[in-house]
C-alpha positions as CSV (number, residue, x, y, z in Angstrom):
1,X,52.1,9.6,-78.0
2,X,55.8,9.3,-78.1
3,X,56.0,12.8,-76.2
4,X,53.1,12.1,-74.2
5,X,55.3,9.4,-72.9
6,X,58.5,11.8,-72.6
7,X,55.9,13.8,-70.4
8,X,55.3,11.4,-68.2
9,X,59.2,9.8,-67.4
10,X,59.5,14.0,-67.1
11,X,57.0,14.3,-64.0
12,X,57.9,10.6,-62.4
13,X,61.6,11.4,-62.4
14,X,63.5,11.2,-59.4
15,X,65.3,14.6,-58.8
16,X,69.0,14.7,-57.7
17,X,68.8,17.1,-54.9
18,X,66.5,15.6,-52.2
19,X,63.9,17.9,-50.4
20,X,61.7,15.0,-49.2
21,X,61.4,11.1,-48.0
22,X,61.3,7.7,-49.2
23,X,57.5,7.2,-47.9
24,X,56.5,10.9,-50.0
25,X,58.6,9.5,-52.7
26,X,56.0,6.5,-53.0
27,X,52.9,8.5,-53.3
28,X,54.6,11.2,-56.5
29,X,56.8,8.3,-58.1
30,X,55.6,5.0,-57.9
31,X,51.9,5.5,-57.3
32,X,51.7,8.3,-60.3
33,X,54.3,6.1,-62.5
34,X,51.7,2.8,-61.8
35,X,48.5,4.9,-62.8
36,X,50.0,6.5,-66.2
37,X,51.7,3.2,-67.1
38,X,48.6,1.6,-67.1
39,X,46.4,5.0,-68.7
40,X,48.4,4.7,-71.3
41,X,48.2,0.8,-71.8
42,X,44.1,0.6,-71.8
43,X,44.1,4.1,-73.8
44,X,46.0,2.4,-76.4
45,X,44.0,-0.8,-76.2
46,X,40.6,1.0,-76.3
47,X,41.4,3.1,-79.3
48,X,43.4,0.9,-81.1
49,X,42.2,-3.0,-80.2
50,X,38.8,-4.0,-79.1
51,X,37.8,-3.4,-76.0
52,X,34.4,-5.6,-76.2
53,X,33.6,-8.2,-78.3
54,X,30.1,-9.4,-78.8
55,X,28.8,-12.3,-80.2
56,X,26.6,-12.0,-83.9
57,X,25.3,-13.7,-86.6
58,X,25.3,-11.3,-89.2
59,X,29.2,-9.9,-90.0
60,X,27.3,-6.4,-91.3
61,X,26.3,-5.9,-87.8
62,X,29.6,-6.0,-86.1
63,X,30.9,-2.8,-85.7
64,X,27.0,-1.5,-84.8
65,X,27.0,-3.8,-82.2
66,X,30.4,-3.7,-80.1
67,X,30.1,0.3,-80.3
68,X,26.2,0.1,-78.9
69,X,27.1,-2.4,-76.4
70,X,30.4,0.2,-75.9
71,X,28.1,2.8,-75.3
72,X,25.2,1.3,-73.6
73,X,26.9,-0.6,-70.7
74,X,26.3,-4.3,-70.5
75,X,25.2,-6.5,-67.7
76,X,25.2,-9.3,-65.7
77,X,23.2,-11.0,-62.8
78,X,24.3,-11.0,-59.6
79,X,22.9,-14.3,-58.4
80,X,24.1,-16.2,-61.1
81,X,27.2,-15.6,-59.9
82,X,26.7,-18.1,-57.3
83,X,25.3,-20.9,-59.7
84,X,28.1,-23.6,-60.6
85,X,29.3,-23.3,-64.2
86,X,29.1,-25.7,-66.9
87,X,25.5,-27.2,-65.0
88,X,23.1,-24.5,-64.3
89,X,25.0,-21.9,-66.2
90,X,27.3,-21.2,-69.1
91,X,29.2,-18.5,-68.0
92,X,30.0,-16.8,-64.5
93,X,27.2,-14.3,-64.0
94,X,25.1,-14.9,-66.7
95,X,21.5,-17.2,-66.8
96,X,18.2,-16.9,-68.3
97,X,16.9,-14.1,-66.2
98,X,14.5,-11.8,-67.9
99,X,13.6,-9.2,-65.4
100,X,15.5,-6.1,-66.2
101,X,15.5,-5.1,-62.1
102,X,17.7,-8.3,-62.0
103,X,20.6,-6.9,-64.4
104,X,23.5,-5.6,-62.6
105,X,25.1,-3.1,-65.7
106,X,28.9,-2.4,-66.0
107,X,28.7,1.0,-66.1
108,X,32.8,1.8,-65.0
109,X,34.1,0.1,-68.2
110,X,34.6,2.6,-70.2
111,X,35.7,4.8,-68.0
112,X,38.8,3.3,-66.4
113,X,41.6,5.0,-68.3
114,X,40.1,8.3,-67.3
115,X,39.8,7.1,-63.7
116,X,43.7,6.2,-63.7
117,X,44.7,9.7,-64.8
118,X,42.0,11.6,-62.2
119,X,44.0,9.4,-59.6
120,X,47.2,10.1,-60.7
121,X,46.9,13.7,-61.0
122,X,45.4,13.3,-57.1
123,X,48.5,11.3,-56.3
124,X,51.0,14.0,-57.8
125,X,49.2,17.1,-56.2
126,X,51.1,16.9,-52.7
127,X,53.9,17.0,-54.7
128,X,53.0,19.8,-56.7
129,X,52.3,21.7,-53.7
130,X,55.8,21.0,-52.2
131,X,58.1,21.7,-55.0
132,X,55.5,25.3,-55.5
133,X,56.3,26.4,-51.5
134,X,60.1,24.8,-51.2
135,X,61.0,27.1,-54.2
136,X,64.2,25.3,-55.3
137,X,65.4,26.1,-51.6
138,X,67.3,22.6,-51.1
139,X,69.3,22.8,-54.3
140,X,70.5,26.3,-53.6
141,X,71.5,25.4,-50.9
142,X,73.8,22.1,-52.1
143,X,74.9,23.4,-54.9
144,X,78.0,21.9,-56.0
145,X,78.8,20.2,-52.9
146,X,79.3,16.8,-54.1
147,X,81.6,18.4,-56.6
148,X,84.7,17.3,-54.9
149,X,86.8,18.6,-57.9
150,X,86.2,22.1,-56.4
151,X,89.4,23.7,-55.1
152,X,89.8,23.4,-51.4
153,X,89.5,26.9,-50.7
154,X,86.4,27.4,-52.9
155,X,85.1,24.0,-50.8
156,X,85.7,25.6,-47.6
157,X,84.1,29.2,-48.2
158,X,81.2,27.4,-49.6
159,X,80.9,25.3,-46.4
160,X,81.5,28.5,-44.2
161,X,79.4,30.1,-46.0
162,X,76.2,27.4,-45.8
163,X,77.5,27.4,-41.9
164,X,76.5,30.8,-41.4
165,X,73.5,30.5,-42.9
166,X,72.3,28.1,-40.4
167,X,73.3,29.8,-37.2
168,X,71.9,32.7,-38.4
169,X,68.6,30.9,-39.6
170,X,68.3,28.7,-36.4
171,X,64.8,28.3,-35.4
172,X,63.3,30.3,-38.2
173,X,62.7,27.4,-40.3
174,X,58.7,26.2,-38.8
175,X,56.7,27.2,-41.7
176,X,59.0,25.8,-44.4
177,X,59.1,22.1,-42.4
178,X,55.1,22.5,-41.2
179,X,54.3,22.9,-45.2
180,X,56.5,19.7,-46.0
181,X,54.2,17.4,-43.4
182,X,51.0,19.3,-44.5
183,X,51.5,17.4,-47.8
184,X,52.6,14.5,-46.0
185,X,49.5,14.7,-44.4
186,X,47.9,15.7,-47.5
187,X,49.1,12.1,-48.8
188,X,47.8,10.3,-46.6
189,X,44.5,12.0,-46.8
190,X,44.5,11.0,-50.4
191,X,45.1,7.4,-50.0
192,X,42.3,7.0,-47.9
193,X,39.7,9.0,-49.9
194,X,41.1,6.8,-52.7
195,X,39.5,3.8,-50.9
196,X,35.9,5.8,-50.7
197,X,36.4,7.2,-54.4
198,X,37.1,3.9,-55.6
199,X,34.3,2.6,-54.0
200,X,31.8,5.0,-55.2
201,X,32.9,4.3,-58.5
202,X,32.4,0.5,-58.2
203,X,29.0,0.5,-56.4
204,X,30.3,0.3,-53.1
205,X,32.3,-3.5,-54.2
206,X,35.8,-1.9,-54.1
207,X,36.2,-1.1,-50.0
208,X,36.2,-4.8,-48.9
209,X,37.3,-5.8,-52.1
210,X,40.9,-7.0,-50.7
211,X,39.3,-8.5,-47.6
212,X,37.2,-10.9,-50.1
213,X,40.1,-11.3,-52.0
214,X,42.1,-13.3,-49.3
215,X,38.8,-15.1,-47.8
216,X,38.1,-16.7,-51.4
217,X,41.4,-17.6,-51.9
218,X,42.1,-19.1,-48.9
219,X,38.9,-20.9,-48.6
220,X,38.1,-24.8,-48.8
221,X,36.2,-24.5,-51.7
222,X,39.0,-22.5,-53.9
223,X,41.5,-24.7,-52.2
224,X,39.9,-28.0,-53.2
225,X,38.6,-27.1,-56.2
226,X,41.2,-24.7,-58.0
227,X,42.2,-28.0,-60.2
228,X,39.2,-28.2,-61.3
229,X,37.7,-25.5,-63.1
230,X,38.5,-21.6,-62.6
231,X,34.9,-20.4,-62.7
232,X,34.5,-21.2,-58.8
233,X,31.6,-20.1,-57.5
234,X,31.5,-17.0,-55.4
235,X,35.1,-15.3,-57.2
236,X,34.7,-11.5,-56.0
237,X,37.5,-10.8,-58.9
238,X,35.2,-12.0,-61.8
239,X,32.0,-10.8,-59.8
240,X,33.7,-7.1,-60.0
241,X,35.4,-7.6,-63.5
242,X,32.9,-9.9,-65.1
243,X,34.6,-11.0,-68.3
244,X,31.4,-12.2,-70.1
245,X,28.7,-10.1,-70.2
246,X,25.3,-9.2,-72.1
247,X,24.0,-6.7,-73.7
248,X,20.5,-5.7,-74.9
249,X,20.5,-4.7,-78.5
250,X,17.3,-3.5,-80.1
251,X,16.4,-2.9,-83.6
252,X,13.7,-2.7,-86.2
253,X,13.0,-5.5,-88.4
254,X,11.6,-5.9,-91.5
255,X,7.8,-5.4,-90.3
256,X,8.7,-2.6,-88.5
257,X,8.5,-3.8,-85.3
258,X,11.2,-4.2,-82.4
259,X,13.2,-7.0,-82.3
260,X,15.3,-7.3,-79.0
261,X,18.7,-9.3,-79.2
262,X,20.3,-10.8,-75.9
263,X,23.8,-10.9,-77.0
264,X,26.7,-12.1,-75.0
265,X,29.8,-10.1,-74.8
266,X,33.4,-10.6,-74.0
267,X,35.1,-8.0,-71.6
268,X,38.8,-8.1,-72.9
269,X,40.2,-5.3,-70.5
270,X,38.7,-6.5,-67.7
271,X,41.4,-9.4,-67.8
272,X,44.1,-6.6,-67.1
273,X,41.6,-4.5,-64.3
274,X,41.1,-7.3,-62.0
275,X,44.8,-8.0,-61.9
276,X,45.7,-4.4,-61.8
277,X,43.1,-3.3,-59.0
278,X,44.0,-6.7,-56.8
279,X,47.1,-4.6,-56.6
280,X,46.1,-1.5,-56.0
281,X,43.9,-2.2,-52.9
282,X,47.0,-3.7,-51.2
283,X,49.0,-0.9,-52.2
284,X,46.6,1.7,-50.7
285,X,46.6,-0.5,-47.6
286,X,50.3,-0.5,-47.6
287,X,50.9,3.0,-48.6
288,X,48.5,4.1,-45.5
289,X,50.3,2.6,-42.7
290,X,53.9,3.3,-44.4
291,X,52.7,7.4,-44.4
292,X,50.6,6.8,-41.0
293,X,53.7,5.2,-39.3
294,X,55.9,8.3,-40.8
295,X,54.1,11.0,-39.7
296,X,53.7,9.4,-35.8
297,X,57.6,8.7,-36.1
298,X,57.8,12.6,-36.7
299,X,55.5,13.1,-33.7
300,X,57.8,11.7,-31.9
301,X,60.7,13.5,-33.3
302,X,58.9,16.9,-32.4
303,X,58.3,16.0,-28.8
304,X,61.9,14.0,-28.1
305,X,65.3,15.8,-28.6
306,X,67.1,12.4,-27.8
307,X,64.9,10.4,-30.6
308,X,66.4,13.0,-32.7
309,X,69.7,12.3,-31.5
310,X,69.4,8.8,-32.3
311,X,67.9,9.5,-35.7
312,X,70.9,11.3,-36.4
313,X,73.3,9.1,-35.2
314,X,71.6,6.4,-37.2
315,X,72.1,8.2,-40.7
316,X,75.0,9.8,-39.9
317,X,77.6,7.6,-38.1
318,X,80.8,9.2,-39.1
319,X,79.9,12.2,-36.8
320,X,80.7,12.7,-33.6
321,X,77.8,12.3,-31.2
322,X,78.5,15.2,-29.4
323,X,78.2,17.2,-32.3
324,X,75.2,15.7,-33.0
325,X,73.5,16.4,-29.8
326,X,74.3,20.0,-29.9
327,X,72.2,20.0,-33.0
328,X,68.9,18.4,-31.9
329,X,68.8,20.0,-28.2
330,X,70.2,23.6,-28.8
331,X,67.3,23.6,-32.0
332,X,63.8,23.2,-32.9
333,X,62.5,19.8,-34.9
334,X,62.5,22.5,-38.0
335,X,66.4,22.4,-37.2
336,X,66.5,18.9,-37.3
337,X,65.0,18.6,-40.4
338,X,66.9,21.6,-42.4
339,X,69.7,19.6,-41.3
340,X,69.0,15.8,-41.9
341,X,67.8,16.8,-45.5
342,X,71.3,18.7,-46.1
343,X,73.1,16.0,-45.1
344,X,71.3,13.6,-47.5
345,X,72.6,16.1,-50.5
346,X,76.2,16.5,-50.0
347,X,79.2,14.5,-49.3
348,X,79.6,13.0,-46.2
349,X,83.0,14.3,-45.7
350,X,82.3,18.0,-46.1
351,X,79.1,17.5,-44.1
352,X,81.2,16.2,-41.1
353,X,82.8,19.6,-41.3
354,X,79.5,21.5,-41.7
355,X,77.9,20.0,-38.9
356,X,81.3,20.3,-36.3
357,X,81.2,24.6,-37.6
358,X,77.4,24.7,-36.7
359,X,77.5,23.1,-33.5
360,X,80.4,25.3,-32.4
361,X,78.9,28.3,-33.2
362,X,75.8,27.3,-31.5
363,X,78.2,26.3,-28.5
364,X,79.6,29.7,-28.9
365,X,76.6,31.8,-28.8
366,X,74.5,30.6,-26.2
367,X,78.0,30.8,-24.0
368,X,78.4,34.6,-25.2
């Protein structure tokens, strides 16, 4: 288990060399890390603790009944969630209904930990594609540039070599940049797809889950009844993640007749699940908005050289505006991306000298 946790840390660690932007990192660092943490917590609880505890009268059958109800999903009665706890029913979602057609089985319960791992894989996939296609190019270009203790002669030699490379390869980075933004687009598609995957996983109850949460906690019934009981009717968290369920346990009696027992079960993991998926719904919405905004901004950067100049000025205000204008207007969006990414990986003083050299060479080549 310790080795596995170390492996998780390796997956979500922040690399020293930057070859992507912050919003893209939210997908493969924050989100993947979140899923893997809950995967570990639920896995430990599920296989070491007691994910389900059922009420029994005979101590000899506790283990067998708990195992049976874990394998064969317990159920709730949806219409019972609209009944008043303490007066009409004992627990939310449970009443004396015997009709099996009215039962809703909690089939997802034993698969939540696996779903966390699967979702972590999907969120890391765009990152894996990018580092495969990128091939360490940015790391190679910016290696040792942050080492200010290098002899000045050697440092100037490296700056000149990088400057020559940028001028020589000017307007040839379209494929490189296109691969990166394909991965960003894939991240957005993944976030949107996660809603549909989880909606299917929870039998059509996740897509508008967050909206129902907001409606419930801002409703008149909750605001005026919060101090009376926690089991207010129509709570969407309890309806999707019930804490108390029933399980039908059948066995042979003394005369070989089939005995059916209606057993009450506590779903302890749902206390964790409900909070995680509430947060996850809103996190997906925020992530989708941020990623969409990033892609839209990139479209403006592709279209307008003036916007590219403003973006460089906002990030590298210490560099002469004239040099930045030369870089942005004499190059394509892919050139802007390379310059911007290099500037994020080297010392700002060295970067200023680099941009001055590149702008000078580009102007010279144009006038030649």
